[in-house]
BARO-185797 format. One record per residue: residue number from 1; residue in one letter; x, y, z of N, C-alpha, C in turn. Coordinates in Angstrom, 2 decimals, decimal comma. Example, Ala and Ser with C-alpha at 12.3 -4.5 7.8 and 13.67 -1.06 7.14 Angstrom:
+-----+------+---------+---------+---------+---------+---------+---------+---------+---------+---------+
|  nr | rest |   neast |  nnorth |     nup |  caeast | canorth |    caup |   ceast |  cnorth |     cup |
+-----+------+---------+---------+---------+---------+---------+---------+---------+---------+---------+
|   1 |    a |   13,19 |   -5,69 |    7,80 |   12,30 |   -4,50 |    7,80 |   13,20 |   -3,30 |    7,80 |
|   2 |    s |   12,85 |   -2,25 |    7,08 |   13,67 |   -1,06 |    7,14 |   12,90 |    0,03 |    7,87 |
+-----+------+---------+---------+---------+---------+---------+---------+---------+---------+---------+
end
This chain:
+-----+------+---------+---------+---------+---------+---------+---------+---------+---------+---------+
|  nr | rest |   neast |  nnorth |     nup |  caeast | canorth |    caup |   ceast |  cnorth |     cup |
+-----+------+---------+---------+---------+---------+---------+---------+---------+---------+---------+
|   1 |    m |   -9,80 |    6,73 |   28,53 |   -9,44 |    7,34 |   27,32 |   -7,89 |    7,27 |   26,94 |
|   2 |    v |   -7,03 |    7,30 |   27,99 |   -5,70 |    7,05 |   27,76 |   -5,44 |    5,71 |   27,06 |
|   3 |    v |   -6,08 |    4,67 |   27,71 |   -5,87 |    3,28 |   27,13 |   -6,27 |    3,24 |   25,58 |
|   4 |    a |   -7,36 |    3,89 |   25,25 |   -7,71 |    3,87 |   23,94 |   -6,76 |    4,55 |   22,95 |
|   5 |    t |   -6,12 |    5,62 |   23,52 |   -5,10 |    6,35 |   22,79 |   -3,96 |    5,54 |   22,59 |
|   6 |    v |   -3,54 |    4,93 |   23,57 |   -2,24 |    4,14 |   23,53 |   -2,37 |    2,96 |   22,53 |
|   7 |    i |   -3,66 |    2,29 |   22,67 |   -3,98 |    1,21 |   21,63 |   -4,07 |    1,69 |   20,25 |
|   8 |    a |   -4,64 |    2,91 |   20,01 |   -4,76 |    3,45 |   18,75 |   -3,34 |    3,75 |   18,19 |
|   9 |    a |   -2,46 |    4,28 |   19,01 |   -0,97 |    4,65 |   18,74 |   -0,34 |    3,24 |   18,29 |
|  10 |    l |   -0,56 |    2,25 |   18,95 |    0,09 |    0,95 |   18,59 |   -0,57 |    0,42 |   17,29 |
|  11 |    l |   -1,76 |    0,47 |   17,16 |   -2,29 |    0,02 |   15,87 |   -1,84 |    0,99 |   14,62 |
|  12 |    i |   -1,71 |    2,13 |   14,81 |   -1,24 |    3,06 |   13,72 |    0,18 |    2,67 |   13,44 |
|  13 |    a |    0,94 |    2,57 |   14,46 |    2,38 |    2,29 |   14,19 |    2,52 |    0,90 |   13,56 |
|  14 |    t |    1,80 |   -0,06 |   13,97 |    1,82 |   -1,38 |   13,39 |    1,33 |   -1,36 |   11,94 |
|  15 |    g |    0,31 |   -0,50 |   11,69 |   -0,16 |   -0,46 |   10,28 |    0,82 |    0,20 |    9,40 |
|  16 |    i |    1,62 |    1,30 |    9,82 |    2,64 |    1,78 |    9,09 |    3,83 |    0,80 |    8,78 |
|  17 |    a |    4,17 |    0,10 |    9,91 |    5,13 |   -0,94 |    9,70 |    4,64 |   -2,00 |    8,74 |
|  18 |    g |    3,34 |   -2,22 |    8,66 |    2,75 |   -3,26 |    7,68 |    2,79 |   -2,72 |    6,31 |
|  19 |    i |    2,77 |   -1,50 |    6,05 |    2,90 |   -0,85 |    4,71 |    4,34 |   -1,17 |    4,20 |
|  20 |    v |    5,27 |   -0,90 |    5,08 |    6,65 |   -1,03 |    4,56 |    7,09 |   -2,38 |    4,37 |
|  21 |    l |    6,74 |   -3,31 |    5,46 |    6,93 |   -4,68 |    5,30 |    5,55 |   -5,38 |    5,16 |
|  22 |    p |    5,01 |   -5,61 |    4,00 |    3,68 |   -6,06 |    3,88 |    3,31 |   -7,43 |    4,41 |
|  23 |    i |    3,35 |   -7,43 |    5,66 |    2,78 |   -8,66 |    6,38 |    1,35 |   -8,40 |    6,78 |
|  24 |    l |    1,07 |   -7,28 |    7,19 |   -0,24 |   -6,85 |    7,57 |   -0,92 |   -6,01 |    6,73 |
|  25 |    p |   -2,24 |   -5,78 |    6,72 |   -2,86 |   -4,72 |    5,99 |   -2,81 |   -3,40 |    6,49 |
|  26 |    g |   -1,71 |   -2,61 |    5,99 |   -1,30 |   -1,41 |    6,61 |   -2,34 |   -0,46 |    6,84 |
|  27 |    l |   -2,92 |    0,22 |    5,72 |   -3,90 |    1,16 |    5,90 |   -5,11 |    0,72 |    6,69 |
|  28 |    v |   -5,52 |   -0,56 |    6,67 |   -6,64 |   -0,90 |    7,42 |   -6,42 |   -0,85 |    8,96 |
|  29 |    l |   -5,17 |   -1,14 |    9,38 |   -4,69 |   -1,01 |   10,73 |   -4,67 |    0,46 |   11,21 |
|  30 |    v |   -4,18 |    1,37 |   10,23 |   -3,96 |    2,76 |   10,64 |   -5,49 |    3,26 |   10,89 |
|  31 |    v |   -6,39 |    2,95 |    9,93 |   -7,70 |    3,51 |   10,16 |   -8,40 |    2,95 |   11,36 |
|  32 |    a |   -8,24 |    1,52 |   11,60 |   -8,64 |    1,01 |   12,76 |   -8,24 |    1,57 |   14,14 |
|  33 |    g |   -6,82 |    2,02 |   14,03 |   -6,29 |    2,83 |   15,12 |   -7,00 |    4,11 |   15,47 |
|  34 |    v |   -7,23 |    4,75 |   14,35 |   -7,99 |    6,01 |   14,59 |   -9,47 |    5,90 |   15,04 |
|  35 |    a |  -10,07 |    4,67 |   14,61 |  -11,37 |    4,40 |   15,07 |  -11,41 |    4,02 |   16,50 |
|  36 |    v |  -10,47 |    3,26 |   16,94 |  -10,33 |    2,97 |   18,36 |  -10,20 |    4,17 |   19,26 |
|  37 |    w |   -9,57 |    5,22 |   18,82 |   -9,48 |    6,40 |   19,45 |  -10,79 |    7,17 |   19,45 |
|  38 |    a |  -11,28 |    7,27 |   18,05 |  -12,48 |    8,25 |   17,90 |  -13,88 |    7,70 |   18,52 |
|  39 |    v |  -14,08 |    6,49 |   18,51 |  -15,40 |    5,97 |   18,97 |  -15,61 |    6,22 |   20,43 |
|  40 |    p |  -14,70 |    5,94 |   21,29 |  -14,97 |    6,26 |   22,72 |  -15,04 |    7,74 |   23,01 |
|  41 |    r |  -14,22 |    8,48 |   22,30 |  -14,25 |    9,95 |   22,42 |  -15,53 |   10,49 |   21,96 |
|  42 |    g |  -16,08 |   10,15 |   20,79 |  -17,29 |   10,54 |   20,34 |  -17,73 |   11,92 |   19,99 |
|  43 |    d |  -16,66 |   12,89 |   19,98 |  -17,04 |   14,29 |   19,74 |  -16,86 |   14,58 |   18,22 |
|  44 |    a |  -17,22 |   15,82 |   17,84 |  -17,08 |   16,03 |   16,50 |  -15,69 |   16,10 |   15,86 |
|  45 |    v |  -14,68 |   16,41 |   16,72 |  -13,20 |   16,34 |   16,32 |  -12,87 |   14,89 |   15,91 |
|  46 |    a |  -13,31 |   13,99 |   16,84 |  -12,98 |   12,59 |   16,60 |  -13,69 |   12,05 |   15,34 |
|  47 |    w |  -14,79 |   12,39 |   15,14 |  -15,61 |   11,80 |   14,00 |  -15,06 |   12,56 |   12,61 |
|  48 |    w |  -14,64 |   13,73 |   12,72 |  -14,00 |   14,37 |   11,47 |  -12,66 |   13,77 |   11,18 |
|  49 |    v |  -11,85 |   13,45 |   12,24 |  -10,53 |   12,88 |   11,98 |  -10,81 |   11,36 |   11,47 |
|  50 |    l |  -11,75 |   10,66 |   12,00 |  -12,13 |    9,27 |   11,51 |  -12,56 |    9,35 |   10,09 |
|  51 |    g |  -13,50 |   10,22 |    9,77 |  -13,86 |   10,45 |    8,36 |  -12,91 |   10,78 |    7,45 |
|  52 |    a |  -11,88 |   11,68 |    7,79 |  -10,77 |   12,07 |    6,93 |   -9,84 |   10,93 |    6,76 |
|  53 |    a |   -9,66 |   10,12 |    7,76 |   -8,75 |    9,01 |    7,77 |   -9,24 |    7,99 |    6,80 |
|  54 |    v |  -10,67 |    7,74 |    6,86 |  -11,26 |    6,80 |    5,86 |  -11,11 |    7,28 |    4,57 |
|  55 |    l |  -11,42 |    8,56 |    4,28 |  -11,28 |    9,17 |    2,97 |   -9,74 |    9,13 |    2,35 |
|  56 |    i |   -8,84 |    9,38 |    3,16 |   -7,46 |    9,31 |    2,72 |   -6,98 |    7,98 |    2,35 |
|  57 |    a |   -7,57 |    6,89 |    3,25 |   -7,25 |    5,47 |    2,99 |   -7,75 |    5,06 |    1,77 |
|  58 |    v |   -8,99 |    5,37 |    1,50 |   -9,65 |    5,02 |    0,21 |   -8,96 |    5,54 |   -1,07 |
|  59 |    v |   -8,75 |    6,81 |   -0,98 |   -8,12 |    7,51 |   -2,01 |   -6,66 |    6,91 |   -2,28 |
|  60 |    g |   -5,99 |    6,78 |   -1,21 |   -4,58 |    6,20 |   -1,38 |   -4,65 |    4,81 |   -1,87 |
|  61 |    s |   -5,58 |    3,95 |   -1,45 |   -5,70 |    2,71 |   -2,00 |   -5,89 |    2,74 |   -3,43 |
|  62 |    v |   -6,84 |    3,47 |   -4,00 |   -7,19 |    3,54 |   -5,34 |   -5,97 |    4,00 |   -6,05 |
|  63 |    v |   -5,26 |    5,15 |   -5,65 |   -4,32 |    5,59 |   -6,46 |   -3,06 |    4,74 |   -6,43 |
|  64 |    k |   -2,85 |    3,93 |   -5,30 |   -1,79 |    3,08 |   -5,28 |   -1,81 |    1,96 |   -6,44 |
|  65 |    y |   -3,03 |    1,75 |   -6,85 |   -3,13 |    0,74 |   -7,99 |   -3,21 |    1,34 |   -9,35 |
|  66 |    l |   -3,93 |    2,49 |   -9,43 |   -4,06 |    3,06 |  -10,74 |   -2,86 |    3,65 |  -11,28 |
|  67 |    l |   -2,10 |    4,40 |  -10,41 |   -0,91 |    5,18 |  -11,00 |    0,10 |    4,22 |  -11,52 |
|  68 |    p |    0,56 |    3,38 |  -10,64 |    1,62 |    2,47 |  -11,14 |    1,19 |    1,71 |  -12,36 |
|  69 |    g |   -0,01 |    1,17 |  -12,31 |   -0,54 |    0,39 |  -13,46 |   -0,56 |    1,22 |  -14,71 |
|  70 |    r |   -0,94 |    2,46 |  -14,61 |   -0,92 |    3,35 |  -15,79 |    0,48 |    3,66 |  -16,29 |
|  71 |    q |    1,35 |    3,71 |  -15,41 |    2,79 |    3,94 |  -15,77 |    3,34 |    2,70 |  -16,57 |
|  72 |    l |    2,89 |    1,50 |  -16,04 |    3,29 |    0,33 |  -16,85 |    2,71 |    0,35 |  -18,13 |
|  73 |    r |    1,41 |    0,53 |  -18,36 |    0,79 |    0,51 |  -19,53 |    1,40 |    1,54 |  -20,57 |
|  74 |    d |    1,58 |    2,74 |  -19,98 |    2,15 |    3,82 |  -20,83 |    3,61 |    3,52 |  -21,28 |
|  75 |    s |    4,36 |    2,70 |  -20,59 |    5,65 |    2,34 |  -20,97 |    5,65 |    1,23 |  -21,91 |
|  76 |    g |    4,47 |    0,65 |  -22,28 |    4,41 |   -0,42 |  -23,28 |    4,41 |   -1,86 |  -22,66 |
|  77 |    v |    4,29 |   -1,85 |  -21,47 |    4,08 |   -3,31 |  -20,95 |    2,71 |   -3,74 |  -21,00 |
|  78 |    p |    2,37 |   -4,86 |  -21,77 |    1,02 |   -5,33 |  -22,10 |    0,26 |   -5,65 |  -20,95 |
|  79 |    g |   -1,00 |   -5,60 |  -20,96 |   -1,94 |   -6,03 |  -19,78 |   -1,81 |   -7,34 |  -19,44 |
|  80 |    l |   -1,45 |   -8,34 |  -20,34 |   -1,35 |   -9,73 |  -20,01 |   -0,22 |   -9,89 |  -19,20 |
|  81 |    t |    0,93 |   -9,12 |  -19,41 |    2,18 |   -9,21 |  -18,67 |    1,89 |   -8,71 |  -17,23 |
|  82 |    i |    1,10 |   -7,63 |  -17,03 |    0,82 |   -7,06 |  -15,78 |   -0,01 |   -7,99 |  -14,97 |
|  83 |    a |   -1,01 |   -8,67 |  -15,71 |   -1,85 |   -9,70 |  -14,98 |   -0,93 |  -10,89 |  -14,63 |
|  84 |    a |   -0,13 |  -11,41 |  -15,34 |    0,88 |  -12,41 |  -15,06 |    1,68 |  -12,11 |  -13,74 |
|  85 |    g |    2,09 |  -10,85 |  -13,76 |    2,88 |  -10,39 |  -12,57 |    1,90 |  -10,40 |  -11,37 |
|  86 |    a |    0,70 |   -9,98 |  -11,46 |   -0,20 |   -9,84 |  -10,26 |   -0,43 |  -11,27 |   -9,83 |
|  87 |    v |   -0,64 |  -12,28 |  -10,69 |   -0,94 |  -13,63 |  -10,34 |    0,21 |  -14,33 |   -9,67 |
|  88 |    l |    1,40 |  -14,11 |  -10,22 |    2,54 |  -14,70 |   -9,59 |    2,81 |  -14,06 |   -8,21 |
|  89 |    g |    2,54 |  -12,74 |   -8,09 |    2,79 |  -12,03 |   -6,89 |    1,77 |  -12,54 |   -5,87 |
|  90 |    v |    0,62 |  -12,93 |   -6,28 |   -0,35 |  -13,43 |   -5,14 |    0,09 |  -14,88 |   -4,65 |
|  91 |    v |    0,49 |  -15,64 |   -5,64 |    0,98 |  -16,92 |   -5,40 |    2,18 |  -16,96 |   -4,37 |
|  92 |    l |    3,25 |  -16,05 |   -4,72 |    4,42 |  -15,90 |   -4,06 |    4,10 |  -15,31 |   -2,61 |
|  93 |    f |    3,13 |  -14,57 |   -2,57 |    2,70 |  -13,83 |   -1,28 |    2,50 |  -15,01 |   -0,16 |
|  94 |    f |    1,90 |  -16,11 |   -0,55 |    1,65 |  -17,16 |    0,37 |    2,91 |  -18,07 |    0,57 |
|  95 |    v |    3,78 |  -18,04 |   -0,34 |    5,01 |  -18,84 |   -0,23 |    6,11 |  -18,10 |    0,49 |
|  96 |    i |    6,26 |  -16,81 |    0,24 |    7,11 |  -15,87 |    0,92 |    6,39 |  -14,76 |    1,47 |
|  97 |    p |    5,93 |  -15,00 |    2,79 |    4,97 |  -14,04 |    3,38 |    5,27 |  -12,55 |    3,40 |
|  98 |    v |    6,50 |  -12,28 |    3,64 |    6,85 |  -10,73 |    3,74 |    6,98 |  -10,07 |    2,48 |
|  99 |    v |    7,71 |  -10,55 |    1,54 |    8,10 |   -9,89 |    0,36 |    7,59 |  -10,59 |   -0,99 |
| 100 |    g |    6,90 |  -11,69 |   -0,82 |    6,46 |  -12,55 |   -1,99 |    5,58 |  -11,79 |   -2,91 |
| 101 |    l |    4,81 |  -10,92 |   -2,52 |    3,92 |  -10,28 |   -3,46 |    4,79 |   -9,42 |   -4,45 |
| 102 |    f |    5,78 |   -8,56 |   -3,89 |    6,53 |   -7,73 |   -4,73 |    7,42 |   -8,57 |   -5,65 |
| 103 |    i |    8,17 |   -9,55 |   -4,97 |    9,07 |  -10,48 |   -5,81 |    8,28 |  -11,18 |   -6,88 |
| 104 |    g |    7,07 |  -11,66 |   -6,51 |    6,31 |  -12,29 |   -7,61 |    5,82 |  -11,48 |   -8,65 |
| 105 |    f |    5,46 |  -10,24 |   -8,44 |    5,00 |   -9,33 |   -9,40 |    6,22 |   -9,09 |  -10,39 |
| 106 |    v |    7,26 |   -8,75 |   -9,87 |    8,46 |   -8,39 |  -10,70 |    8,93 |   -9,57 |  -11,51 |
| 107 |    l |    8,90 |  -10,83 |  -10,80 |    9,37 |  -11,98 |  -11,55 |    8,46 |  -12,35 |  -12,56 |
| 108 |    g |    7,13 |  -12,22 |  -12,27 |    6,00 |  -12,42 |  -13,41 |    6,24 |  -11,66 |  -14,61 |
| 109 |    v |    6,43 |  -10,29 |  -14,38 |    6,64 |   -9,32 |  -15,42 |    7,86 |   -9,79 |  -16,28 |
| 110 |    y |    8,93 |  -10,00 |  -15,47 |   10,16 |  -10,36 |  -16,34 |   10,06 |  -11,63 |  -17,12 |
| 111 |    l |    9,34 |  -12,71 |  -16,56 |    9,26 |  -13,94 |  -17,25 |    8,31 |  -13,84 |  -18,51 |
| 112 |    m |    7,30 |  -13,01 |  -18,36 |    6,44 |  -12,84 |  -19,45 |    7,03 |  -12,00 |  -20,59 |
| 113 |    e |    7,65 |  -11,00 |  -20,17 |    8,47 |  -10,12 |  -21,23 |    9,70 |  -10,83 |  -21,76 |
| 114 |    l |   10,23 |  -11,76 |  -20,97 |   11,33 |  -12,60 |  -21,59 |   10,71 |  -13,59 |  -22,65 |
| 115 |    r |    9,63 |  -14,08 |  -22,36 |    8,90 |  -15,01 |  -23,28 |    8,47 |  -14,21 |  -24,51 |
| 116 |    r |    7,94 |  -13,01 |  -24,27 |    7,43 |  -12,19 |  -25,43 |    8,55 |  -11,68 |  -26,27 |
| 117 |    l |    9,50 |  -11,06 |  -25,63 |   10,62 |  -10,40 |  -26,43 |   11,92 |  -11,24 |  -26,68 |
| 118 |    r |   11,82 |  -12,41 |  -26,20 |   13,01 |  -13,34 |  -26,52 |   14,34 |  -12,84 |  -26,19 |
| 119 |    g |   14,50 |  -12,39 |  -24,86 |   15,82 |  -11,98 |  -24,53 |   15,83 |  -11,12 |  -23,29 |
| 120 |    h |   16,98 |  -11,30 |  -22,40 |   17,09 |  -10,51 |  -21,21 |   17,18 |   -9,02 |  -21,56 |
| 121 |    d |   18,07 |   -8,60 |  -22,46 |   18,21 |   -7,17 |  -22,83 |   16,91 |   -6,54 |  -23,27 |
| 122 |    a |   16,06 |   -7,19 |  -23,87 |   14,69 |   -6,63 |  -24,28 |   13,82 |   -6,68 |  -23,11 |
| 123 |    a |   13,84 |   -7,63 |  -22,26 |   12,87 |   -7,92 |  -21,16 |   13,23 |   -6,90 |  -19,93 |
| 124 |    w |   14,45 |   -6,65 |  -19,84 |   14,85 |   -5,94 |  -18,56 |   14,25 |   -4,48 |  -18,45 |
| 125 |    p |   14,07 |   -3,66 |  -19,55 |   13,44 |   -2,40 |  -19,36 |   12,02 |   -2,47 |  -18,86 |
| 126 |    s |   11,28 |   -3,61 |  -19,22 |    9,88 |   -3,67 |  -18,67 |    9,89 |   -4,15 |  -17,29 |
| 127 |    t |   10,92 |   -5,02 |  -16,96 |   11,02 |   -5,38 |  -15,58 |   11,44 |   -4,14 |  -14,77 |
| 128 |    r |   12,35 |   -3,38 |  -15,14 |   12,70 |   -2,19 |  -14,40 |   11,47 |   -1,15 |  -14,13 |
| 129 |    q |   10,68 |   -1,13 |  -15,18 |    9,37 |   -0,36 |  -15,09 |    8,49 |   -1,03 |  -13,90 |
| 130 |    a |    8,55 |   -2,24 |  -13,86 |    7,66 |   -2,95 |  -12,81 |    8,21 |   -2,78 |  -11,46 |
| 131 |    l |    9,53 |   -2,63 |  -11,31 |   10,12 |   -2,21 |  -10,02 |    9,84 |   -0,87 |   -9,55 |
| 132 |    v |    9,93 |    0,08 |  -10,50 |    9,57 |    1,50 |  -10,24 |    7,98 |    1,45 |   -9,89 |
| 133 |    a |    7,15 |    0,72 |  -10,45 |    5,75 |    0,65 |  -10,13 |    5,51 |    0,11 |   -8,80 |
| 134 |    v |    6,13 |   -0,89 |   -8,44 |    6,12 |   -1,40 |   -7,02 |    6,46 |   -0,38 |   -5,89 |
| 135 |    g |    7,70 |    0,28 |   -6,34 |    8,16 |    1,35 |   -5,43 |    7,17 |    2,49 |   -5,21 |
| 136 |    w |    6,53 |    2,92 |   -6,46 |    5,52 |    4,11 |   -6,23 |    4,24 |    3,45 |   -5,50 |
| 137 |    s |    4,02 |    2,25 |   -5,59 |    2,88 |    1,75 |   -4,88 |    3,01 |    1,86 |   -3,37 |
| 138 |    v |    4,16 |    1,39 |   -2,99 |    4,65 |    1,44 |   -1,55 |    4,63 |    2,90 |   -1,13 |
| 139 |    v |    5,25 |    3,82 |   -1,95 |    5,35 |    5,22 |   -1,47 |    4,12 |    5,92 |   -1,30 |
| 140 |    i |    3,09 |    5,54 |   -2,22 |    1,82 |    6,11 |   -2,12 |    1,07 |    5,79 |   -0,89 |
| 141 |    e |    1,07 |    4,39 |   -0,67 |    0,48 |    3,85 |    0,50 |    1,03 |    4,38 |    1,84 |
| 142 |    l |    2,34 |    4,55 |    1,88 |    3,04 |    5,04 |    2,94 |    2,66 |    6,42 |    3,23 |
| 143 |    a |    2,54 |    7,30 |    2,18 |    2,17 |    8,68 |    2,34 |    0,72 |    8,82 |    2,96 |
| 144 |    a |   -0,14 |    8,01 |    2,37 |   -1,61 |    7,99 |    2,98 |   -1,47 |    7,60 |    4,44 |
| 145 |    g |   -0,67 |    6,55 |    4,75 |   -0,62 |    6,12 |    6,06 |   -0,14 |    7,33 |    7,08 |
| 146 |    l |    0,97 |    7,91 |    6,62 |    1,64 |    8,93 |    7,40 |    0,80 |   10,17 |    7,56 |
| 147 |    l |   -0,01 |   10,55 |    6,44 |   -0,77 |   11,61 |    6,60 |   -2,05 |   11,34 |    7,54 |
| 148 |    i |   -2,55 |   10,11 |    7,60 |   -3,51 |    9,80 |    8,54 |   -2,95 |    9,82 |   10,01 |
| 149 |    a |   -1,84 |    9,19 |   10,11 |   -1,20 |    9,30 |   11,37 |   -0,93 |   10,72 |   11,87 |
| 150 |    a |   -0,46 |   11,60 |   11,00 |   -0,19 |   13,07 |   11,41 |   -1,46 |   13,68 |   11,80 |
| 151 |    g |   -2,53 |   13,44 |   10,96 |   -3,73 |   14,08 |   11,36 |   -4,40 |   13,61 |   12,66 |
| 152 |    w |   -4,14 |   12,35 |   12,99 |   -4,64 |   11,76 |   14,27 |   -3,76 |   12,35 |   15,47 |
| 153 |    a |   -2,41 |   12,45 |   15,14 |   -1,51 |   12,95 |   16,19 |   -1,92 |   14,41 |   16,52 |
| 154 |    g |   -2,24 |   15,17 |   15,47 |   -2,59 |   16,68 |   15,66 |   -3,88 |   16,66 |   16,44 |
| 155 |    a |   -4,71 |   15,83 |   16,21 |   -6,10 |   15,85 |   16,89 |   -5,86 |   15,50 |   18,39 |
| 156 |    v |   -4,89 |   14,42 |   18,65 |   -4,64 |   14,07 |   20,01 |   -4,08 |   15,16 |   20,77 |
| 157 |    i |   -3,08 |   15,84 |   20,17 |   -2,30 |   16,90 |   20,77 |   -2,99 |   18,14 |   21,03 |
| 158 |    f |   -3,77 |   18,58 |   19,95 |   -4,38 |   19,97 |   19,98 |   -5,84 |   20,08 |   20,24 |
| 159 |    a |   -6,52 |   18,88 |   20,25 |   -7,92 |   18,97 |   20,46 |   -8,46 |   18,48 |   21,75 |
+-----+------+---------+---------+---------+---------+---------+---------+---------+---------+---------+
end
């Protein structure tokens, strides 16, 4: 049981690091860590903690995409611009593994807005909104990961 708890802690810590430095699928690793602890334990507390972890991860993942995207649309950034940012983000993710997704998204938004609005001064506010959206995305996912980790730690200590 101690070995499973140590492996779970390592997976959870790696997952949280993967949220901040998006090399690894952060929330997936955090939930996997909880599962490594919960399955061998097999009692009601373990299953409730695992169920809550999965629920928090799903809600966090959905909110992490919906809220920033909505903020961008509400600020007047067109859907085509957001799509171009997403595509360039995915491309740069493979070129620059650690931060390529974020750099590509922001660069894609900037280039599309530069083309659409014909000037840096007009394109920069949309790009700044993209930076804010990326920041909120990381904060939301990190909050979900930390909430899962806190619930797991509470169960390990008190249950």
